[in-house]
C-alpha positions as CSV (number, residue, x, y, z in Angstrom):
1,M,-17.9,-0.5,81.6
2,K,-19.2,2.6,83.0
3,T,-20.5,5.2,80.6
4,I,-20.8,9.0,81.1
5,L,-24.4,8.7,81.4
6,E,-23.9,6.8,84.6
7,L,-22.3,9.7,86.3
8,S,-24.0,12.5,88.4
9,H,-24.1,16.1,87.1
10,T,-21.0,17.0,89.1
11,E,-19.0,14.0,88.2
12,A,-20.0,14.6,84.5
13,K,-18.7,18.2,84.8
14,Q,-15.3,17.0,86.2
15,Y,-15.1,14.4,83.4
16,F,-15.7,17.2,80.7
17,L,-13.1,19.4,82.2
18,K,-10.3,16.9,81.9
19,Q,-7.9,17.6,79.1
20,E,-8.7,14.2,77.3
21,S,-12.2,15.0,77.1
22,Y,-11.6,18.5,75.7
23,C,-9.3,17.3,73.1
24,N,-9.2,13.7,71.8
25,I,-7.1,14.6,68.7
26,D,-3.6,13.0,68.8
27,L,-1.4,15.9,69.7
28,P,2.2,15.7,71.1
29,K,2.1,15.5,74.9
30,Y,3.5,19.1,75.3
31,F,0.3,20.5,74.3
32,D,-1.3,20.9,77.8
33,F,-4.7,22.5,77.9
34,Q,-5.5,21.6,81.6
35,P,-4.1,24.7,83.3
36,L,-6.2,27.1,80.9
37,L,-9.3,24.9,81.5
38,N,-8.9,24.8,85.3
39,A,-8.4,28.6,85.4
40,L,-11.4,29.4,83.1
41,S,-13.7,27.1,85.0
42,K,-13.1,29.3,88.2
43,I,-14.1,32.4,86.4
44,G,-17.8,33.4,87.3
45,S,-18.2,35.9,84.3
46,I,-18.0,33.0,81.9
47,E,-21.7,32.6,82.5
48,G,-22.3,35.8,80.9
49,L,-20.3,35.3,77.8
50,P,-21.4,37.6,74.9
51,L,-22.1,34.9,72.5
52,D,-23.7,37.4,70.1
53,K,-20.4,39.0,69.5
54,A,-18.7,35.6,69.1
55,K,-21.1,34.4,66.4
56,K,-19.9,37.5,64.2
57,L,-16.3,36.3,64.1
58,D,-14.8,33.5,61.9
59,D,-11.9,32.3,64.1
60,V,-13.5,31.7,67.5
61,N,-12.5,28.1,67.5
62,Y,-9.0,27.0,66.2
63,K,-9.3,24.8,62.9
64,F,-6.7,22.5,61.5
65,L,-6.9,20.1,58.8
66,T,-5.6,16.6,58.1
67,N,-5.4,15.2,54.5
68,K,-7.3,12.0,54.2
69,D,-5.9,10.4,51.1
70,G,-2.7,12.1,49.9
71,M,-4.9,13.9,47.3
72,Y,-7.7,16.5,47.9
73,A,-9.9,15.0,50.5
74,W,-9.6,16.3,54.1
75,R,-11.0,16.3,57.4
76,P,-11.2,19.2,59.8
77,F,-10.5,19.1,63.6
78,Q,-11.3,22.0,65.9
79,L,-10.0,23.0,69.3
80,I,-13.2,24.6,70.6
81,N,-12.6,28.2,72.2
82,P,-11.9,27.1,75.8
83,A,-14.2,30.0,77.1
84,I,-17.2,28.8,75.1
85,Y,-16.2,25.2,75.9
86,I,-16.5,25.9,79.7
87,Y,-19.8,27.8,79.1
88,L,-21.2,24.9,77.4
89,V,-20.1,22.3,79.8
90,N,-21.6,24.5,82.7
91,K,-24.9,24.6,80.7
92,I,-25.0,20.7,79.9
93,T,-24.0,19.7,83.5
94,N,-26.4,21.9,85.3
95,E,-28.1,19.5,87.5
96,K,-31.8,19.9,85.9
97,N,-30.3,19.8,82.3
98,W,-28.1,16.8,83.0
99,E,-31.1,14.7,84.4
100,L,-33.2,15.7,81.2
101,I,-30.2,14.5,79.0
102,V,-29.8,11.2,80.8
103,R,-33.6,10.6,80.7
104,R,-33.7,11.4,77.2
105,F,-30.8,8.9,76.3
106,E,-32.9,6.3,78.5
107,K,-35.9,7.0,76.0
108,F,-33.8,6.6,73.0
109,Q,-32.4,3.3,74.2
110,E,-36.0,1.6,75.3
111,N,-35.9,-0.6,72.3
112,K,-33.3,-3.3,72.7
113,K,-33.6,-4.1,69.1
114,I,-31.3,-1.2,68.4
115,R,-28.2,-1.1,70.6
116,C,-25.7,1.6,70.8
117,Y,-22.3,1.0,71.9
118,S,-20.6,4.5,71.3
119,I,-21.6,6.5,74.5
120,P,-18.4,7.8,75.8
121,V,-16.9,5.4,78.5
122,I,-15.1,6.1,81.7
123,S,-11.4,5.3,82.2
124,S,-10.6,3.9,85.6
125,S,-7.2,2.2,84.8
126,K,-4.0,3.9,84.6
127,D,-3.0,1.7,81.7
128,S,-5.4,3.0,79.1
129,S,-7.1,6.0,78.2
130,S,-10.9,6.5,77.6
131,K,-10.3,6.5,73.9
132,A,-8.7,3.1,74.3
133,K,-11.5,1.9,76.4
134,S,-13.9,3.0,73.6
135,I,-11.9,1.0,70.9
136,F,-12.0,-2.0,73.1
137,N,-15.7,-1.5,73.6
138,W,-16.2,-1.6,69.8
139,W,-14.1,-4.9,69.7
140,Q,-16.0,-6.6,72.7
141,E,-19.7,-5.5,72.0
142,I,-19.7,-5.0,68.2
143,E,-17.2,-7.6,66.7
144,Q,-18.0,-10.1,69.1
145,Q,-21.8,-9.6,69.4
146,S,-22.0,-9.6,65.6
147,L,-20.4,-13.1,65.7
148,E,-22.8,-14.2,68.3
149,L,-25.7,-13.0,66.2
150,A,-24.9,-15.4,63.4
151,L,-26.6,-18.0,65.5
152,D,-29.9,-16.3,65.2
153,Y,-29.8,-14.4,61.9
154,D,-28.6,-15.4,58.4
155,C,-27.6,-11.9,56.8
156,F,-26.6,-8.6,57.6
157,M,-26.2,-5.0,56.2
158,N,-23.3,-2.9,57.1
159,T,-23.7,0.9,56.4
160,D,-22.7,4.4,57.8
161,I,-23.3,8.0,57.4
162,T,-21.6,10.2,55.0
163,D,-19.7,13.0,56.7
164,C,-21.6,12.5,60.0
165,Y,-20.3,15.4,62.1
166,G,-20.2,17.9,59.0
167,S,-23.8,17.1,58.1
168,I,-25.3,17.7,61.6
169,Y,-28.0,20.4,61.4
170,T,-27.6,22.1,64.8
171,H,-31.5,22.7,65.1
172,T,-31.8,19.0,65.3
173,I,-30.4,19.1,68.8
174,P,-33.4,20.6,70.4
175,W,-35.4,18.3,68.3
176,A,-33.6,15.3,69.9
177,L,-33.8,16.5,73.6
178,H,-37.3,18.1,73.3
179,E,-39.1,16.5,70.3
180,K,-39.4,18.1,67.0
181,A,-43.1,18.9,67.0
182,K,-43.0,20.5,70.3
183,V,-40.0,22.7,69.2
184,K,-41.8,23.6,65.9
185,A,-44.9,24.4,67.6
186,D,-43.2,26.9,70.3
187,I,-41.6,28.6,67.2
188,L,-44.8,28.9,65.3
189,K,-46.3,30.5,68.6
190,G,-43.4,32.9,68.7
191,E,-42.4,31.7,72.1
192,R,-38.6,32.2,72.9
193,R,-37.2,29.0,73.6
194,K,-34.7,28.6,76.6
195,E,-34.3,24.9,76.9
196,I,-30.9,23.1,77.1
197,G,-31.3,21.8,73.4
198,D,-31.7,25.3,72.3
199,K,-28.8,26.6,74.4
200,I,-26.4,24.0,72.8
201,D,-27.8,24.8,69.3
202,A,-27.2,28.4,69.8
203,T,-23.8,28.0,71.4
204,I,-22.4,25.8,68.6
205,Q,-23.7,28.6,66.2
206,S,-21.7,31.0,68.2
207,M,-18.5,29.3,67.8
208,Q,-18.9,28.7,64.0
209,Y,-19.7,32.1,62.5
210,S,-23.6,31.5,63.0
211,Q,-23.6,28.5,60.9
212,T,-26.0,25.8,61.4
213,N,-24.6,23.1,59.5
214,G,-22.0,20.8,61.1
215,I,-20.5,20.6,64.6
216,P,-16.7,20.7,65.7
217,Q,-15.0,17.5,65.8
218,G,-12.3,16.8,68.1
219,S,-13.8,16.5,71.8
220,V,-15.8,14.0,73.8
221,L,-18.4,16.8,74.5
222,M,-19.1,17.0,70.7
223,D,-19.2,13.1,70.6
224,L,-21.9,13.2,73.4
225,I,-23.9,15.9,71.4
226,A,-23.8,13.8,68.2
227,E,-24.8,10.8,70.1
228,M,-28.1,13.0,71.2
229,I,-29.0,13.2,67.5
230,L,-28.1,9.7,66.6
231,G,-29.9,8.2,69.5
232,Y,-32.9,10.4,68.4
233,A,-32.5,8.8,64.9
234,D,-32.6,5.4,66.6
235,M,-35.9,6.3,68.5
236,L,-37.5,7.5,65.2
237,L,-36.4,4.3,63.3
238,V,-37.9,2.2,65.9
239,E,-41.3,4.1,65.5
240,K,-41.2,3.6,61.8
241,I,-40.5,-0.1,62.1
242,N,-43.2,-0.5,64.6
243,D,-45.8,1.4,62.6
244,E,-49.0,-0.6,62.1
245,K,-48.4,-0.9,58.5
246,T,-45.2,-2.6,58.8
247,K,-45.2,-4.3,62.2
248,S,-46.3,-7.7,61.1
249,I,-43.4,-7.7,58.4
250,I,-40.6,-6.4,60.3
251,E,-40.1,-8.2,63.5
252,D,-37.1,-10.5,63.6
253,Y,-34.1,-8.0,63.4
254,Q,-31.4,-6.5,65.6
255,I,-29.2,-3.5,65.0
256,L,-25.8,-2.7,66.5
257,R,-24.7,1.0,66.1
258,F,-21.4,2.4,67.0
259,R,-21.7,6.1,66.4
260,D,-22.5,6.5,62.7
261,D,-21.7,2.8,61.7
262,Y,-24.7,0.4,61.5
263,R,-24.8,-3.2,61.5
264,V,-28.3,-4.5,60.7
265,F,-29.1,-8.3,61.1
266,A,-32.0,-10.2,59.9
267,T,-33.1,-13.7,58.8
268,N,-33.7,-12.5,55.2
269,Q,-32.5,-9.9,52.8
270,E,-36.1,-8.7,52.0
271,T,-36.2,-7.6,55.7
272,L,-32.7,-5.9,55.4
273,I,-33.9,-3.8,52.5
274,K,-37.1,-2.7,54.2
275,I,-35.1,-1.6,57.2
276,A,-32.6,0.2,55.0
277,K,-35.3,2.1,53.3
278,L,-36.8,3.2,56.7
279,L,-33.3,4.2,58.0
280,T,-32.7,6.3,54.8
281,E,-35.9,8.0,55.2
282,T,-35.3,8.8,59.0
283,L,-31.8,9.9,58.4
284,M,-32.8,12.3,55.6
285,D,-35.3,14.0,58.0
286,L,-32.3,14.8,60.0
287,N,-29.9,16.1,57.2
288,F,-28.1,12.8,57.2
289,K,-27.3,10.5,54.0
290,L,-26.2,6.9,54.1
291,N,-22.8,6.1,52.5
292,T,-23.7,4.0,49.5
293,Q,-19.9,3.2,48.9
294,K,-19.7,1.5,52.4
295,T,-23.1,-0.2,52.4
296,F,-23.4,-3.8,51.4
297,I,-25.5,-6.9,52.4
298,S,-24.0,-10.1,53.0
299,N,-25.2,-13.7,53.6
300,N,-21.9,-14.6,55.3
301,I,-22.0,-13.0,58.8
302,I,-19.1,-15.1,60.2
303,S,-16.6,-14.1,57.4
304,D,-17.8,-10.5,56.7
305,V,-18.6,-8.9,60.3
306,I,-14.9,-9.0,60.8
307,K,-13.2,-6.1,59.0
308,P,-11.4,-7.1,55.8
309,D,-8.2,-5.4,56.9
310,K,-7.9,-7.6,60.1
311,I,-8.5,-10.7,58.2
312,Y,-5.9,-9.9,55.5
313,W,-3.4,-8.7,58.2
314,N,-3.8,-11.9,60.3
315,E,-3.2,-14.0,57.2
316,A,-0.3,-11.8,55.8
317,K,1.9,-11.0,58.8
318,Q,3.1,-14.6,59.2
319,G,6.8,-15.2,58.3
320,S,8.2,-11.8,57.9
321,K,11.9,-12.6,58.7
322,T,13.7,-9.2,57.9
323,I,12.7,-5.8,59.1
324,Q,12.4,-4.6,55.5
325,K,10.3,-7.6,54.5
326,H,8.1,-6.9,57.5
327,L,7.6,-3.3,56.5
328,F,6.8,-4.4,52.9
329,L,4.0,-6.5,54.4
330,I,2.7,-3.6,56.3
331,Y,2.9,-1.3,53.1
332,S,0.8,-3.9,51.1
333,L,-1.8,-3.7,54.1
334,S,-1.9,0.3,53.7
335,K,-2.5,-0.1,49.9
336,K,-5.2,-2.8,50.4
337,H,-6.8,-1.4,53.4
338,P,-5.9,2.4,53.7
339,N,-6.2,4.4,57.0
340,S,-7.5,0.9,58.8
341,G,-7.2,0.3,62.4
342,S,-5.1,-2.7,61.5
343,L,-2.6,-0.6,59.8
344,T,-2.0,1.5,63.0
345,T,-1.8,-1.7,65.1
346,A,0.5,-3.2,62.7
347,L,2.7,0.0,62.6
348,T,2.5,0.0,66.6
349,K,3.8,-3.6,66.8
350,F,6.3,-3.1,64.3
351,L,7.7,-0.1,66.3
352,E,7.6,-2.1,69.6
353,D,8.9,-5.6,68.3
354,R,11.4,-4.7,65.6
355,I,12.5,-0.9,65.9
356,S,12.6,0.0,69.4
357,P,15.0,-2.7,70.5
358,L,17.4,-1.7,67.7
359,K,20.9,-0.6,68.8
360,L,22.4,-0.7,65.2
361,Y,20.6,-1.1,61.9
362,K,22.4,-3.8,59.9
363,E,20.1,-4.4,56.9
364,G,21.4,-1.7,54.6
365,N,20.3,1.6,53.6
366,S,18.0,3.1,56.3
367,K,16.8,5.5,53.8
368,V,14.7,2.7,52.3
369,L,12.8,2.1,55.3
370,I,12.2,5.9,55.7
371,S,11.0,6.1,52.1
372,I,8.4,3.3,52.7
373,L,7.3,4.7,56.0
374,V,6.7,8.3,54.5
375,D,4.8,6.9,51.6
376,I,2.6,5.2,54.1
377,A,2.1,8.3,56.0
378,F,1.5,10.2,52.9
379,K,-1.8,8.3,52.1
380,N,-2.8,7.2,55.6
381,P,-3.0,10.2,58.1
382,R,-4.1,8.3,61.1
383,T,-0.6,6.9,61.1
384,Y,1.2,10.2,61.6
385,P,1.9,9.7,65.3
386,I,3.3,6.2,65.2
387,I,5.2,6.5,61.9
388,I,6.8,9.9,63.3
389,A,7.9,7.8,66.4
390,I,9.5,4.9,64.0
391,L,11.3,7.7,62.0
392,S,12.8,9.2,65.3
393,K,14.2,5.9,66.3
394,I,15.5,5.0,62.7
395,L,17.1,8.6,62.5
396,S,18.8,8.3,65.9
397,L,20.8,5.3,64.5
398,E,21.9,7.6,61.7
399,T,25.4,8.8,62.3
400,K,25.8,11.3,59.5
401,S,24.1,14.6,60.3
402,E,24.0,15.7,56.7
403,T,22.1,12.6,55.7
404,I,19.5,13.5,58.6
405,I,19.3,17.0,57.1
406,E,18.7,15.5,53.6
407,I,16.2,13.0,55.0
408,M,14.2,15.7,56.6
409,N,14.2,18.1,53.8
410,S,12.9,15.4,51.5
411,I,10.0,14.6,53.9
412,E,9.1,18.3,53.9
413,K,9.1,18.7,50.1
414,K,7.0,15.4,49.6
415,F,4.3,16.8,52.0
416,D,4.5,20.3,50.5
417,R,3.0,18.7,47.3
418,I,-0.5,18.1,49.1
419,P,-2.8,20.4,50.7
420,N,-4.1,20.5,54.3
421,V,-1.3,18.9,56.3
422,G,-1.6,20.7,59.4
423,H,-1.7,17.9,61.6
424,F,1.2,16.2,60.0
425,L,3.3,19.4,60.6
426,I,2.3,19.3,64.3
427,W,3.8,15.7,64.5
428,L,6.8,16.6,62.1
429,Q,7.7,19.5,64.9
430,R,7.8,16.7,67.5
431,L,10.3,15.0,65.6
432,T,12.6,17.9,65.1
433,I,11.9,19.7,68.4
434,K,15.0,18.3,70.2
435,I,17.1,18.8,67.2
436,D,16.0,22.4,66.3
437,R,13.5,23.9,68.8
438,Y,12.9,27.0,66.7
439,K,12.4,25.5,63.2
440,N,9.7,27.2,61.6
441,Y,6.6,25.5,60.5
442,S,3.5,27.2,58.7
443,E,0.8,25.6,61.0
444,S,-0.2,28.2,63.7
445,L,-0.3,25.4,66.4
446,C,3.3,24.7,65.5
447,Q,4.2,28.5,65.9
448,K,2.4,28.6,69.3
449,V,5.1,26.1,70.7
450,N,7.8,28.9,70.3
451,N,5.9,32.0,70.5
452,K,3.2,32.4,73.4
453,D,1.9,35.5,72.0
454,I,0.1,33.9,68.9
455,N,-3.4,33.6,69.8
456,I,-4.7,30.5,68.1
457,W,-8.4,31.4,69.1
458,D,-9.8,34.8,68.6
459,I,-10.5,36.1,72.1
460,S,-11.1,39.8,71.2
461,W,-14.9,39.5,72.0
462,L,-14.1,38.3,75.7
463,N,-13.8,40.7,78.5
464,K,-10.4,41.7,79.8
465,D,-10.3,39.5,82.8
466,I,-11.0,36.3,80.7
467,Q,-8.5,37.4,78.2
468,Q,-5.9,37.8,80.8
469,V,-6.6,34.0,81.9
470,F,-5.6,33.1,78.3
471,Y,-2.4,35.2,78.5
472,D,-1.6,33.6,82.0
473,N,-2.1,30.1,81.1
474,S,0.1,28.7,78.3
475,I,-1.2,25.7,76.4
476,I,2.5,24.7,76.0
477,N,4.3,22.9,78.6
478,D,8.1,23.8,78.5
479,E,8.9,21.2,81.2
480,D,7.5,18.4,79.1
481,I,9.5,19.7,76.0
482,D,12.7,19.8,78.3
483,K,12.1,16.2,79.5
484,L,11.5,14.8,75.9
485,D,14.1,12.5,74.3
486,K,15.0,12.6,70.6
487,V,13.6,9.1,70.3
488,I,9.9,9.2,70.7
489,A,8.6,6.7,73.3
490,I,5.9,4.3,72.4
491,N,3.6,5.6,75.2
492,E,3.6,9.2,73.6
493,V,1.9,7.8,70.4
494,T,-0.2,5.0,71.2
495,I,-3.5,5.3,73.1
496,F,-3.3,1.8,74.4
497,N,0.1,1.8,76.1
498,K,0.3,-1.9,77.0
499,F,-3.5,-2.4,76.6
500,Y,-3.7,-3.0,72.9
């Protein structure tokens, strides 16, 4: 599959200006950022953005939260201020800068002992998105190659980085693109740096109140910037492994990386432990830490490289005769393997094969199904879109309007008990939008649907011409809302369409 690094600088710019590159967060289809992105990309004054003003403000980007476990863990998503996003895209895809970035990635990937499979891929098919292709890339390259490597290696280590995006120190971006020693030397000389790495660093700080810790999560552009640092870490790790002091000891190994997930293969555990030590040291120098809870070593490559949620589901899903029994199996999967990919896949198949064809629900009280589904969503936020779609179908079969109102009130009260559910409210609004378009939700992005005057980004620091572009180009597509059905279509909530 073609990656973004195989594009010319003009092709890369076009790619980043697509809505799916700007926002890879699951949102209802009526959120349409394309007109605003297109209009801003034509404004020449974007090149002179007063970023010094922006970095003094706290709400330049739009932030919303999703709860991770039904308790107090949460993950922040951000919609980058589109003006800054266009500015940054222009800088990165400048011909000279883009060539430097591509060459740098070639340097990162010189040693074939470490292979990265998370560089953003290009979608050329109408049947799947780039996100779907990226996940398919994971299956083809990581899982299949892991199984193949069992021929040559006897054990492997699985690990990842704790809070990768939140831990990124923005100054490591120029280190990655221009070498840490050179960057430090220039700073000590008092020389003002204007390289692309420094511009990316400064631009990210300007959108997050001058902070140097963390980068926004929620766009392909930021995924690529994260890959710059992780690719640099790969290169530094190889240098440590190839150091003369260890070269004769650490030779027979292979590392597969997908973003911040690592699989290290070797012929003995002693080699794995040595590489783990060097990886820990490498990552610490870049402000990263390995996730000890997800780190393990195994001598059974064939059985352990496949994620346990997939193995469990393949064994458990046989013989579910009724809809309720089928859903109980999925509920059991959610308890044993929360927030897993297999859970989302199982719910998608449940919607397609068992729920969507229903004309009449005959198995008893539909509130039982709804109760189980809501409990799954409560603790598994990645399932919000697909569960909302299932609920829309079940509620469409309910004939009593008072029962629907009662159910909706119960759902809202349940989620009121946990903090940081902005992402859930966005999808709950999709469930109710054709029943009550003007139902009020506390999440600002929900309020934007019915009140175009709400600014979800602080644009007070921009000149009047650019501000006017924001006012003239709504991010809410009313025509899409008008065309929506009460029952949410499968292709609204699954990234695969028929691809999965």
